[in-house]
Z-matrix of the N, CA and C atoms (Angstrom, degrees):
N
C 1 1.480
C 2 1.530 1 111.09
N 3 1.321 2 113.68 1 -37.61
C 4 1.467 3 117.09 2 171.71
C 5 1.543 4 113.23 3 -58.54
N 6 1.383 5 115.21 4 -39.12
C 7 1.417 6 121.40 5 176.03
C 8 1.485 7 112.80 6 -59.47
N 9 1.329 8 115.11 7 -47.54
C 10 1.459 9 121.77 8 176.63
C 11 1.533 10 115.94 9 -58.92
N 12 1.407 11 113.27 10 -39.74
C 13 1.440 12 113.52 11 176.31
C 14 1.516 13 114.24 12 -72.45
N 15 1.371 14 118.57 13 -27.94
C 16 1.438 15 121.63 14 174.03
C 17 1.507 16 108.14 15 -67.92
N 18 1.304 17 118.14 16 -43.74
C 19 1.561 18 119.32 17 176.08
C 20 1.408 19 112.79 18 -58.23
N 21 1.353 20 117.37 19 -39.31
C 22 1.471 21 119.87 20 179.99
C 23 1.547 22 106.79 21 -63.89
N 24 1.241 23 119.77 22 -46.41
C 25 1.512 24 125.99 23 -175.95
C 26 1.465 25 108.45 24 -61.88
N 27 1.381 26 115.49 25 -43.10
C 28 1.488 27 121.99 26 -178.13
C 29 1.573 28 107.90 27 -63.59
N 30 1.343 29 115.48 28 -42.22
C 31 1.533 30 121.00 29 -175.15
C 32 1.647 31 102.62 30 -68.07
N 33 1.319 32 114.47 31 -41.92
C 34 1.483 33 111.56 32 -176.88
C 35 1.540 34 112.99 33 -68.24
N 36 1.379 35 114.17 34 -33.42
C 37 1.436 36 119.19 35 177.32
C 38 1.608 37 108.28 36 -63.70
N 39 1.376 38 113.75 37 -41.93
C 40 1.488 39 118.56 38 -179.13
C 41 1.635 40 109.94 39 -62.62
N 42 1.350 41 110.16 40 -39.93
C 43 1.513 42 114.27 41 178.85
C 44 1.483 43 108.72 42 -60.59
N 45 1.349 44 116.36 43 -48.18
C 46 1.468 45 121.51 44 -178.70
C 47 1.544 46 112.11 45 -60.14
N 48 1.325 47 113.97 46 -41.33
C 49 1.398 48 118.29 47 178.37
C 50 1.586 49 113.12 48 -64.50
N 51 1.366 50 115.02 49 -41.43
C 52 1.466 51 117.94 50 173.62
C 53 1.500 52 111.70 51 -60.80
N 54 1.374 53 115.06 52 -45.73
C 55 1.487 54 118.22 53 -179.73
C 56 1.521 55 110.03 54 -61.39
N 57 1.334 56 118.86 55 -43.43
C 58 1.428 57 118.26 56 175.44
C 59 1.565 58 113.61 57 -64.21
N 60 1.269 59 117.74 58 -32.63
C 61 1.527 60 120.19 59 175.83
C 62 1.470 61 107.98 60 -64.68
N 63 1.375 62 116.40 61 -45.69
C 64 1.479 63 120.14 62 -177.21
C 65 1.518 64 110.52 63 -61.30
N 66 1.360 65 115.82 64 -47.06
C 67 1.456 66 116.90 65 -179.39
C 68 1.512 67 110.37 66 -68.31
N 69 1.259 68 120.20 67 -33.48
C 70 1.473 69 120.54 68 174.47
C 71 1.529 70 109.26 69 -63.71
N 72 1.349 71 117.22 70 -43.22
C 73 1.439 72 123.75 71 -177.09
C 74 1.533 73 108.69 72 -63.33
N 75 1.337 74 115.63 73 -42.96
C 76 1.528 75 118.91 74 -179.12
C 77 1.547 76 106.75 75 -67.69
N 78 1.292 77 119.80 76 -44.33
C 79 1.427 78 123.16 77 175.82
C 80 1.537 79 115.39 78 -52.48
N 81 1.399 80 111.01 79 -48.85
C 82 1.471 81 118.89 80 -179.11
C 83 1.571 82 111.03 81 -68.26
N 84 1.416 83 115.79 82 -34.60
C 85 1.420 84 118.23 83 179.18
C 86 1.533 85 108.73 84 -66.98
N 87 1.292 86 119.24 85 -45.19
C 88 1.457 87 120.60 86 175.41
C 89 1.470 88 115.60 87 -58.31
N 90 1.242 89 115.78 88 -39.83
C 91 1.491 90 125.24 89 -178.38
C 92 1.565 91 104.88 90 -63.79
N 93 1.302 92 117.57 91 -50.41
C 94 1.505 93 122.84 92 178.72
C 95 1.545 94 111.25 93 -55.25
N 96 1.416 95 112.77 94 -47.77
C 97 1.433 96 117.87 95 -177.37
C 98 1.487 97 111.31 96 -60.27
N 99 1.329 98 116.03 97 -40.73
C 100 1.439 99 124.84 98 177.56
C 101 1.590 100 112.62 99 -59.54
N 102 1.334 101 108.80 100 -44.74
C 103 1.531 102 114.46 101 -178.79
C 104 1.463 103 107.34 102 -71.70
N 105 1.299 104 124.03 103 -33.43
C 106 1.480 105 123.94 104 176.97
C 107 1.514 106 112.68 105 -64.58
N 108 1.401 107 114.44 106 -42.02
C 109 1.458 108 120.08 107 173.77
C 110 1.514 109 113.35 108 -58.63
N 111 1.322 110 112.41 109 -44.43
C 112 1.506 111 115.30 110 177.88
C 113 1.532 112 111.53 111 -62.97
N 114 1.336 113 117.73 112 -40.47
C 115 1.376 114 120.89 113 -176.64
C 116 1.517 115 111.14 114 -66.46
N 117 1.415 116 114.56 115 -39.93
C 118 1.399 117 121.71 116 178.90
C 119 1.504 118 112.86 117 -62.95
N 120 1.395 119 113.48 118 -39.15
C 121 1.566 120 119.80 119 177.89
C 122 1.556 121 107.22 120 -64.94
N 123 1.333 122 114.20 121 -45.14
C 124 1.433 123 116.53 122 177.88
C 125 1.508 124 114.79 123 -57.50
N 126 1.308 125 116.61 124 -46.43
C 127 1.513 126 119.03 125 175.95
C 128 1.529 127 110.20 126 -61.67
N 129 1.292 128 118.11 127 -44.26
C 130 1.417 129 118.02 128 176.72
C 131 1.525 130 114.68 129 -55.82
N 132 1.410 131 112.78 130 -42.90
C 133 1.540 132 116.91 131 176.12
C 134 1.500 133 108.74 132 -61.25
N 135 1.266 134 119.61 133 -45.16
C 136 1.493 135 123.50 134 -175.57
C 137 1.513 136 106.29 135 -64.48
N 138 1.239 137 120.59 136 -42.74
C 139 1.503 138 122.67 137 -176.94
C 140 1.538 139 105.86 138 -64.79
N 141 1.359 140 119.13 139 -46.68
C 142 1.448 141 123.25 140 -178.24
C 143 1.603 142 110.51 141 -61.35
N 144 1.275 143 115.30 142 -40.15
C 145 1.482 144 121.77 143 176.71
C 146 1.462 145 112.00 144 -65.67
N 147 1.310 146 114.82 145 -38.56
C 148 1.494 147 119.33 146 -179.84
C 149 1.517 148 110.26 147 -66.46
N 150 1.386 149 117.08 148 -44.80
C 151 1.392 150 121.56 149 177.70
C 152 1.524 151 111.82 150 -60.50
N 153 1.355 152 118.78 151 -39.27
C 154 1.419 153 123.42 152 -179.17
C 155 1.575 154 107.74 153 -64.86
N 156 1.291 155 113.98 154 -41.98
C 157 1.477 156 117.95 155 -178.52
C 158 1.530 157 109.85 156 -66.31
N 159 1.398 158 118.01 157 -38.32
C 160 1.386 159 120.60 158 178.03
C 161 1.556 160 110.33 159 -61.55
N 162 1.241 161 115.55 160 -43.39
C 163 1.547 162 119.85 161 -179.23
C 164 1.528 163 108.12 162 -64.83
N 165 1.297 164 120.30 163 -40.96
C 166 1.482 165 119.23 164 179.24
C 167 1.507 166 110.27 165 -63.47
N 168 1.353 167 114.76 166 -47.35
C 169 1.435 168 121.37 167 -178.67
C 170 1.530 169 113.48 168 -61.43
N 171 1.344 170 115.26 169 -45.20
C 172 1.458 171 122.00 170 -179.06
C 173 1.511 172 106.43 171 -65.49
N 174 1.328 173 120.51 172 -41.33
C 175 1.443 174 123.83 173 178.58
C 176 1.537 175 113.16 174 -55.89
N 177 1.360 176 112.54 175 -46.98
C 178 1.421 177 119.96 176 178.86
C 179 1.541 178 110.86 177 -63.54
N 180 1.350 179 118.65 178 -45.00
C 181 1.423 180 120.76 179 174.62
C 182 1.508 181 114.97 180 -54.57
N 183 1.359 182 113.60 181 -41.85
C 184 1.509 183 119.63 182 -178.67
C 185 1.525 184 108.31 183 -67.14
N 186 1.367 185 114.12 184 -42.65
C 187 1.469 186 119.14 185 179.56
C 188 1.556 187 108.30 186 -58.94
N 189 1.358 188 118.93 187 -45.85
C 190 1.491 189 122.45 188 -176.49
C 191 1.564 190 106.60 189 -63.60
N 192 1.345 191 119.08 190 -44.05
C 193 1.447 192 122.96 191 -177.09
C 194 1.587 193 108.22 192 -64.97
N 195 1.318 194 116.56 193 -40.65
C 196 1.424 195 121.28 194 179.12
C 197 1.614 196 109.34 195 -62.32
N 198 1.300 197 113.84 196 -38.94
C 199 1.476 198 115.97 197 -179.76
C 200 1.555 199 111.38 198 -70.01
N 201 1.335 200 113.02 199 -42.49
C 202 1.478 201 118.11 200 173.85
C 203 1.563 202 111.54 201 -56.50
N 204 1.250 203 115.62 202 -46.99
C 205 1.424 204 124.25 203 -176.04
C 206 1.644 205 106.41 204 -62.64
N 207 1.240 206 113.84 205 -45.36
C 208 1.438 207 120.94 206 179.47
C 209 1.530 208 113.50 207 -60.40
N 210 1.381 209 111.91 208 -37.85
C 211 1.489 210 116.39 209 174.51
C 212 1.518 211 112.34 210 -69.60
N 213 1.377 212 116.45 211 -40.30
C 214 1.417 213 116.80 212 174.63
C 215 1.464 214 117.92 213 -63.16
N 216 1.353 215 117.07 214 -36.64
C 217 1.378 216 122.67 215 172.38
C 218 1.551 217 112.98 216 -63.41
N 219 1.317 218 114.75 217 -42.02
C 220 1.468 219 118.09 218 175.70
C 221 1.494 220 113.23 219 -60.88
N 222 1.328 221 115.29 220 -44.72
C 223 1.518 222 121.40 221 179.89
C 224 1.511 223 107.99 222 -59.39
N 225 1.383 224 114.28 223 -42.98
C 226 1.520 225 117.55 224 -174.94
C 227 1.508 226 109.82 225 -71.05
N 228 1.295 227 118.69 226 -24.74
C 229 1.462 228 121.36 227 176.48
C 230 1.494 229 112.27 228 -69.95
N 231 1.358 230 118.14 229 -27.06
C 232 1.454 231 128.81 230 176.30
C 233 1.531 232 113.33 231 -84.59
N 234 1.271 233 116.65 232 -15.68
C 235 1.479 234 121.76 233 -173.35
C 236 1.585 235 109.17 234 -86.68
N 237 1.355 236 114.09 235 117.18
C 238 1.488 237 116.14 236 -178.98
C 239 1.545 238 110.97 237 -65.92
N 240 1.303 239 116.88 238 -21.72
C 241 1.500 240 122.05 239 -174.93
C 242 1.591 241 106.45 240 -96.63
N 243 1.234 242 117.54 241 25.11
C 244 1.458 243 128.73 242 178.22
C 245 1.465 244 109.74 243 -49.18
N 246 1.393 245 125.87 244 116.67
C 247 1.433 246 125.53 245 -178.84
C 248 1.508 247 111.69 246 -111.43
N 249 1.342 248 112.29 247 164.19
C 250 1.435 249 119.88 248 176.40
C 251 1.517 250 115.36 249 -67.53
N 252 1.370 251 112.51 250 -32.68
C 253 1.475 252 118.69 251 175.64
C 254 1.547 253 115.30 252 -62.97
N 255 1.370 254 110.73 253 -40.25
C 256 1.489 255 117.61 254 179.67
C 257 1.603 256 105.15 255 -66.80
N 258 1.261 257 117.24 256 -45.04
C 259 1.472 258 122.11 257 -179.69
C 260 1.572 259 111.27 258 -60.15
N 261 1.334 260 114.53 259 -40.11
C 262 1.484 261 119.44 260 -178.50
C 263 1.573 262 106.80 261 -67.11
N 264 1.291 263 117.14 262 -41.44
C 265 1.473 264 123.43 263 179.68
C 266 1.514 265 109.70 264 -57.26
N 267 1.356 266 115.10 265 -44.83
C 268 1.514 267 116.68 266 178.26
C 269 1.530 268 110.77 267 -65.74
N 270 1.393 269 114.61 268 -38.07
C 271 1.512 270 116.05 269 -179.61
C 272 1.571 271 108.12 270 -65.24
N 273 1.351 272 118.69 271 -38.72
C 274 1.531 273 117.95 272 -179.29
C 275 1.526 274 110.83 273 -65.48
N 276 1.351 275 113.95 274 -36.84
C 277 1.427 276 115.41 275 -179.61
C 278 1.561 277 113.79 276 -69.91
N 279 1.298 278 112.38 277 -37.10
C 280 1.458 279 118.11 278 174.90
C 281 1.474 280 111.34 279 -63.99
N 282 1.379 281 118.08 280 -41.84
C 283 1.444 282 119.97 281 178.01
C 284 1.523 283 112.34 282 -61.72
N 285 1.328 284 116.49 283 -36.96
C 286 1.449 285 119.59 284 179.85
C 287 1.509 286 111.52 285 -67.30
N 288 1.347 287 117.78 286 -42.32
C 289 1.409 288 125.78 287 174.20
C 290 1.575 289 111.82 288 -59.55
N 291 1.290 290 112.15 289 -43.29
C 292 1.468 291 116.61 290 175.43
C 293 1.512 292 115.71 291 -59.56
N 294 1.316 293 117.28 292 -40.42
C 295 1.481 294 123.99 293 174.00
C 296 1.532 295 110.04 294 -66.12
N 297 1.288 296 116.93 295 -40.05
C 298 1.484 297 120.60 296 177.53
C 299 1.545 298 108.42 297 -61.31
N 300 1.294 299 116.41 298 -44.39
C 301 1.482 300 122.13 299 179.09
C 302 1.551 301 109.42 300 -58.65
N 303 1.323 302 113.73 301 -44.67
C 304 1.518 303 116.88 302 179.76
C 305 1.462 304 112.76 303 -62.12
N 306 1.341 305 118.74 304 -43.89
C 307 1.403 306 126.94 305 176.51
C 308 1.554 307 111.87 306 -59.04
N 309 1.305 308 114.86 307 -42.46
C 310 1.424 309 122.32 308 179.09
C 311 1.516 310 112.00 309 -60.53
N 312 1.323 311 111.36 310 -40.63
C 313 1.524 312 120.08 311 178.83
C 314 1.528 313 110.06 312 -64.47
N 315 1.275 314 115.10 313 -41.35
C 316 1.488 315 120.89 314 175.68
C 317 1.565 316 111.38 315 -64.51
N 318 1.264 317 116.90 316 -46.24
C 319 1.428 318 121.51 317 174.92
C 320 1.510 319 115.39 318 -58.59
N 321 1.309 320 111.61 319 -38.53
C 322 1.518 321 118.63 320 -179.45
C 323 1.479 322 110.05 321 -69.17
N 324 1.365 323 118.68 322 -39.82
C 325 1.482 324 125.81 323 178.13
C 326 1.597 325 110.01 324 -60.40
N 327 1.311 326 118.13 325 -27.33
C 328 1.387 327 119.33 326 -177.92
C 329 1.578 328 113.46 327 -79.64
N 330 1.341 329 115.55 328 -8.70
C 331 1.468 330 117.95 329 178.95
C 332 1.522 331 107.64 330 -69.54
N 333 1.320 332 115.80 331 156.15
C 334 1.459 333 123.20 332 173.35
C 335 1.490 334 108.52 333 -59.35
N 336 1.285 335 114.55 334 -47.81
C 337 1.488 336 122.77 335 178.04
C 338 1.490 337 106.15 336 -123.77
N 339 1.382 338 118.34 337 94.68
C 340 1.464 339 122.02 338 -177.66
C 341 1.540 340 108.88 339 -60.57
N 342 1.304 341 111.57 340 145.51
C 343 1.498 342 121.50 341 179.02
C 344 1.569 343 106.87 342 -77.80
N 345 1.242 344 112.34 343 158.76
C 346 1.578 345 120.76 344 -178.59
C 347 1.474 346 107.76 345 -86.85
N 348 1.331 347 120.87 346 81.28
C 349 1.404 348 125.44 347 178.62
C 350 1.542 349 109.58 348 -84.20
N 351 1.274 350 121.32 349 144.39
C 352 1.415 351 120.87 350 179.35
C 353 1.479 352 114.37 351 -68.66
N 354 1.365 353 116.73 352 146.63
C 355 1.421 354 122.13 353 178.65
C 356 1.537 355 106.42 354 -80.36
N 357 1.308 356 118.88 355 115.70
C 358 1.510 357 117.83 356 179.77
C 359 1.494 358 112.85 357 -115.07
N 360 1.311 359 120.27 358 23.13
C 361 1.444 360 121.89 359 -174.05
C 362 1.531 361 107.63 360 -67.62
N 363 1.324 362 114.05 361 -44.94
C 364 1.420 363 117.71 362 -175.02
C 365 1.549 364 109.24 363 -62.37
N 366 1.370 365 117.27 364 -48.20
C 367 1.439 366 121.31 365 176.39
C 368 1.492 367 116.03 366 -57.44
N 369 1.403 368 116.16 367 -40.05
C 370 1.408 369 120.80 368 -179.67
C 371 1.602 370 109.56 369 -61.29
N 372 1.425 371 111.93 370 -45.31
C 373 1.476 372 114.32 371 178.05
C 374 1.569 373 113.30 372 -60.87
N 375 1.310 374 112.11 373 -38.70
C 376 1.506 375 115.83 374 -178.96
C 377 1.485 376 111.89 375 -65.77
N 378 1.429 377 116.85 376 -40.58
C 379 1.468 378 118.86 377 -179.45
C 380 1.544 379 108.75 378 -69.05
N 381 1.360 380 116.82 379 -42.96
C 382 1.413 381 117.60 380 178.61
C 383 1.565 382 115.49 381 -57.31
N 384 1.369 383 114.01 382 -41.58
C 385 1.507 384 121.13 383 177.11
C 386 1.474 385 109.50 384 -64.68
N 387 1.392 386 120.18 385 -38.80
C 388 1.441 387 121.39 386 -179.74
C 389 1.526 388 111.15 387 -73.29
N 390 1.325 389 119.85 388 -35.07
C 391 1.448 390 124.13 389 176.13
C 392 1.585 391 110.81 390 -64.89
N 393 1.375 392 113.47 391 -38.35
C 394 1.433 393 120.17 392 -178.79
C 395 1.524 394 108.11 393 -70.70
N 396 1.389 395 120.42 394 -38.48
C 397 1.428 396 126.85 395 -178.50
C 398 1.581 397 106.91 396 -68.14
N 399 1.308 398 116.52 397 -36.95
C 400 1.452 399 122.96 398 -177.15
C 401 1.569 400 106.35 399 -64.51
N 402 1.384 401 112.07 400 -48.28
C 403 1.510 402 115.39 401 -178.64
C 404 1.553 403 111.55 402 -66.06
N 405 1.360 404 116.15 403 -38.49
C 406 1.449 405 117.48 404 178.80
C 407 1.535 406 112.18 405 -65.07
N 408 1.335 407 118.20 406 -41.05
C 409 1.403 408 119.03 407 -175.43
C 410 1.529 409 110.03 408 -76.02
N 411 1.340 410 115.07 409 -25.83
C 412 1.467 411 118.84 410 178.32
C 413 1.549 412 107.40 411 -66.74
N 414 1.374 413 114.31 412 -41.56
C 415 1.424 414 121.60 413 -176.27
C 416 1.556 415 109.55 414 -65.77
N 417 1.321 416 116.45 415 -36.04
C 418 1.462 417 122.92 416 178.88
C 419 1.521 418 111.77 417 -87.49
N 420 1.400 419 114.39 418 3.05
C 421 1.490 420 121.87 419 178.35
C 422 1.591 421 112.31 420 55.94
N 423 1.332 422 117.02 421 43.81
C 424 1.401 423 125.10 422 177.05
C 425 1.500 424 106.73 423 -98.92
N 426 1.331 425 118.73 424 83.10
C 427 1.423 426 122.14 425 -170.59
C 428 1.544 427 114.64 426 -60.69
N 429 1.287 428 119.35 427 -40.70
C 430 1.471 429 122.87 428 177.79
C 431 1.557 430 112.02 429 -63.87
N 432 1.293 431 113.18 430 -44.75
C 433 1.472 432 117.77 431 -178.98
C 434 1.558 433 110.61 432 -66.10
N 435 1.349 434 112.61 433 -40.66
C 436 1.454 435 117.93 434 179.57
C 437 1.552 436 111.46 435 -59.50
N 438 1.347 437 111.63 436 -49.95
C 439 1.480 438 120.04 437 -179.84
C 440 1.505 439 109.63 438 -54.00
N 441 1.391 440 116.57 439 -46.21
C 442 1.478 441 122.70 440 -176.00
C 443 1.572 442 109.59 441 -64.76
N 444 1.295 443 118.10 442 -45.92
C 445 1.454 444 122.63 443 -179.91
C 446 1.529 445 109.24 444 -65.39
N 447 1.350 446 118.17 445 -40.65
C 448 1.473 447 117.41 446 -179.47
C 449 1.509 448 112.03 447 -70.10
N 450 1.375 449 115.30 448 -31.79
C 451 1.481 450 117.30 449 -179.81
C 452 1.555 451 105.49 450 -70.13
N 453 1.332 452 118.12 451 -41.46
C 454 1.537 453 119.89 452 178.88
C 455 1.495 454 109.31 453 -60.07
N 456 1.308 455 119.19 454 -48.41
C 457 1.446 456 121.90 455 -179.99
C 458 1.461 457 111.78 456 -58.31
N 459 1.246 458 119.63 457 -41.36
C 460 1.397 459 128.16 458 -178.04
C 461 1.606 460 107.00 459 -63.67
N 462 1.313 461 114.13 460 -46.51
C 463 1.525 462 119.98 461 -175.41
C 464 1.524 463 107.35 462 -66.39
N 465 1.370 464 116.48 463 -43.72
C 466 1.476 465 117.43 464 -176.78
C 467 1.537 466 114.11 465 -72.08
N 468 1.361 467 116.21 466 -25.66
C 469 1.484 468 117.93 467 173.65
C 470 1.499 469 110.43 468 -67.42
N 471 1.367 470 108.73 469 -42.67
C 472 1.559 471 113.47 470 177.90
C 473 1.484 472 111.80 471 -61.15
N 474 1.335 473 116.45 472 -38.55
C 475 1.406 474 121.17 473 179.05
C 476 1.595 475 110.43 474 -62.34
N 477 1.269 476 117.21 475 -47.06
C 478 1.472 477 123.59 476 174.73
C 479 1.491 478 112.36 477 -52.81
N 480 1.383 479 115.31 478 -47.38
C 481 1.426 480 119.44 479 178.24
C 482 1.529 481 112.90 480 -60.46
N 483 1.391 482 117.37 481 -41.32
C 484 1.441 483 118.43 482 -175.94
C 485 1.569 484 107.37 483 -74.93
N 486 1.307 485 117.76 484 -28.43
C 487 1.416 486 116.22 485 177.77
C 488 1.517 487 112.78 486 -69.43
N 489 1.314 488 116.51 487 -36.55
C 490 1.379 489 121.66 488 175.21
C 491 1.594 490 111.25 489 -62.46
N 492 1.222 491 112.79 490 -47.39
C 493 1.564 492 121.00 491 -178.36
C 494 1.462 493 108.18 492 -62.82
N 495 1.319 494 120.50 493 -39.95
C 496 1.483 495 122.63 494 -175.85
C 497 1.465 496 112.58 495 -73.82
N 498 1.375 497 115.59 496 -11.33
C 499 1.474 498 115.87 497 -173.93
C 500 1.599 499 111.49 498 -85.61
N 501 1.383 500 112.08 499 -2.18
C 502 1.433 501 114.14 500 -177.91
C 503 1.476 502 110.34 501 -121.54
C-alpha cells in the first residue's frame, strides 16, 4: 500500500512537471512571437528609411543632372554653330530626366509617409515648350529667337534643380 501511495505521488509529480513544462513552453512561445513582431517592425522601419534615403539621393542626382543640362543648354545658346542635333540631344536628356522625376514621384507615393517633393509639372511643361521653340526656330534659322528660347529653357531647368535642392 505504501508503494501504491508512492506511485500516486510520483504520477502527480509527473503531471505537475508536464504542466510546468507546458506553461513554460507557452510562455517561451509568446516571448518568441513578441520578439519576431519587434524584429519585423524593425525591418519595416529599416526598409522605409532606406526608401526615403533612395528618394533623397535620386532627387539630388536629378537636380545635378538638371543643372548640368541647364549649363549645356546655356553654352549651346552662346554657340554660333548651334545645331539641331545638339538641341535634340538636350531634348532627349530632358525627356529622360522628366521620366525619372515621374518614377520618383511614384516611388515617393509608395512610402508610408510620403516626402514633400516639389511639384514640377508646370516647370516641366515650360521647359518642354522652350525646347520645342528652340528646335522650331533653329529649323527656321531664327538665331535670336533660338537663343532666347534656349536661354529660357536653361533658366527654367536651373529653377527646377534649385526647387528640388531646396525641398531637402
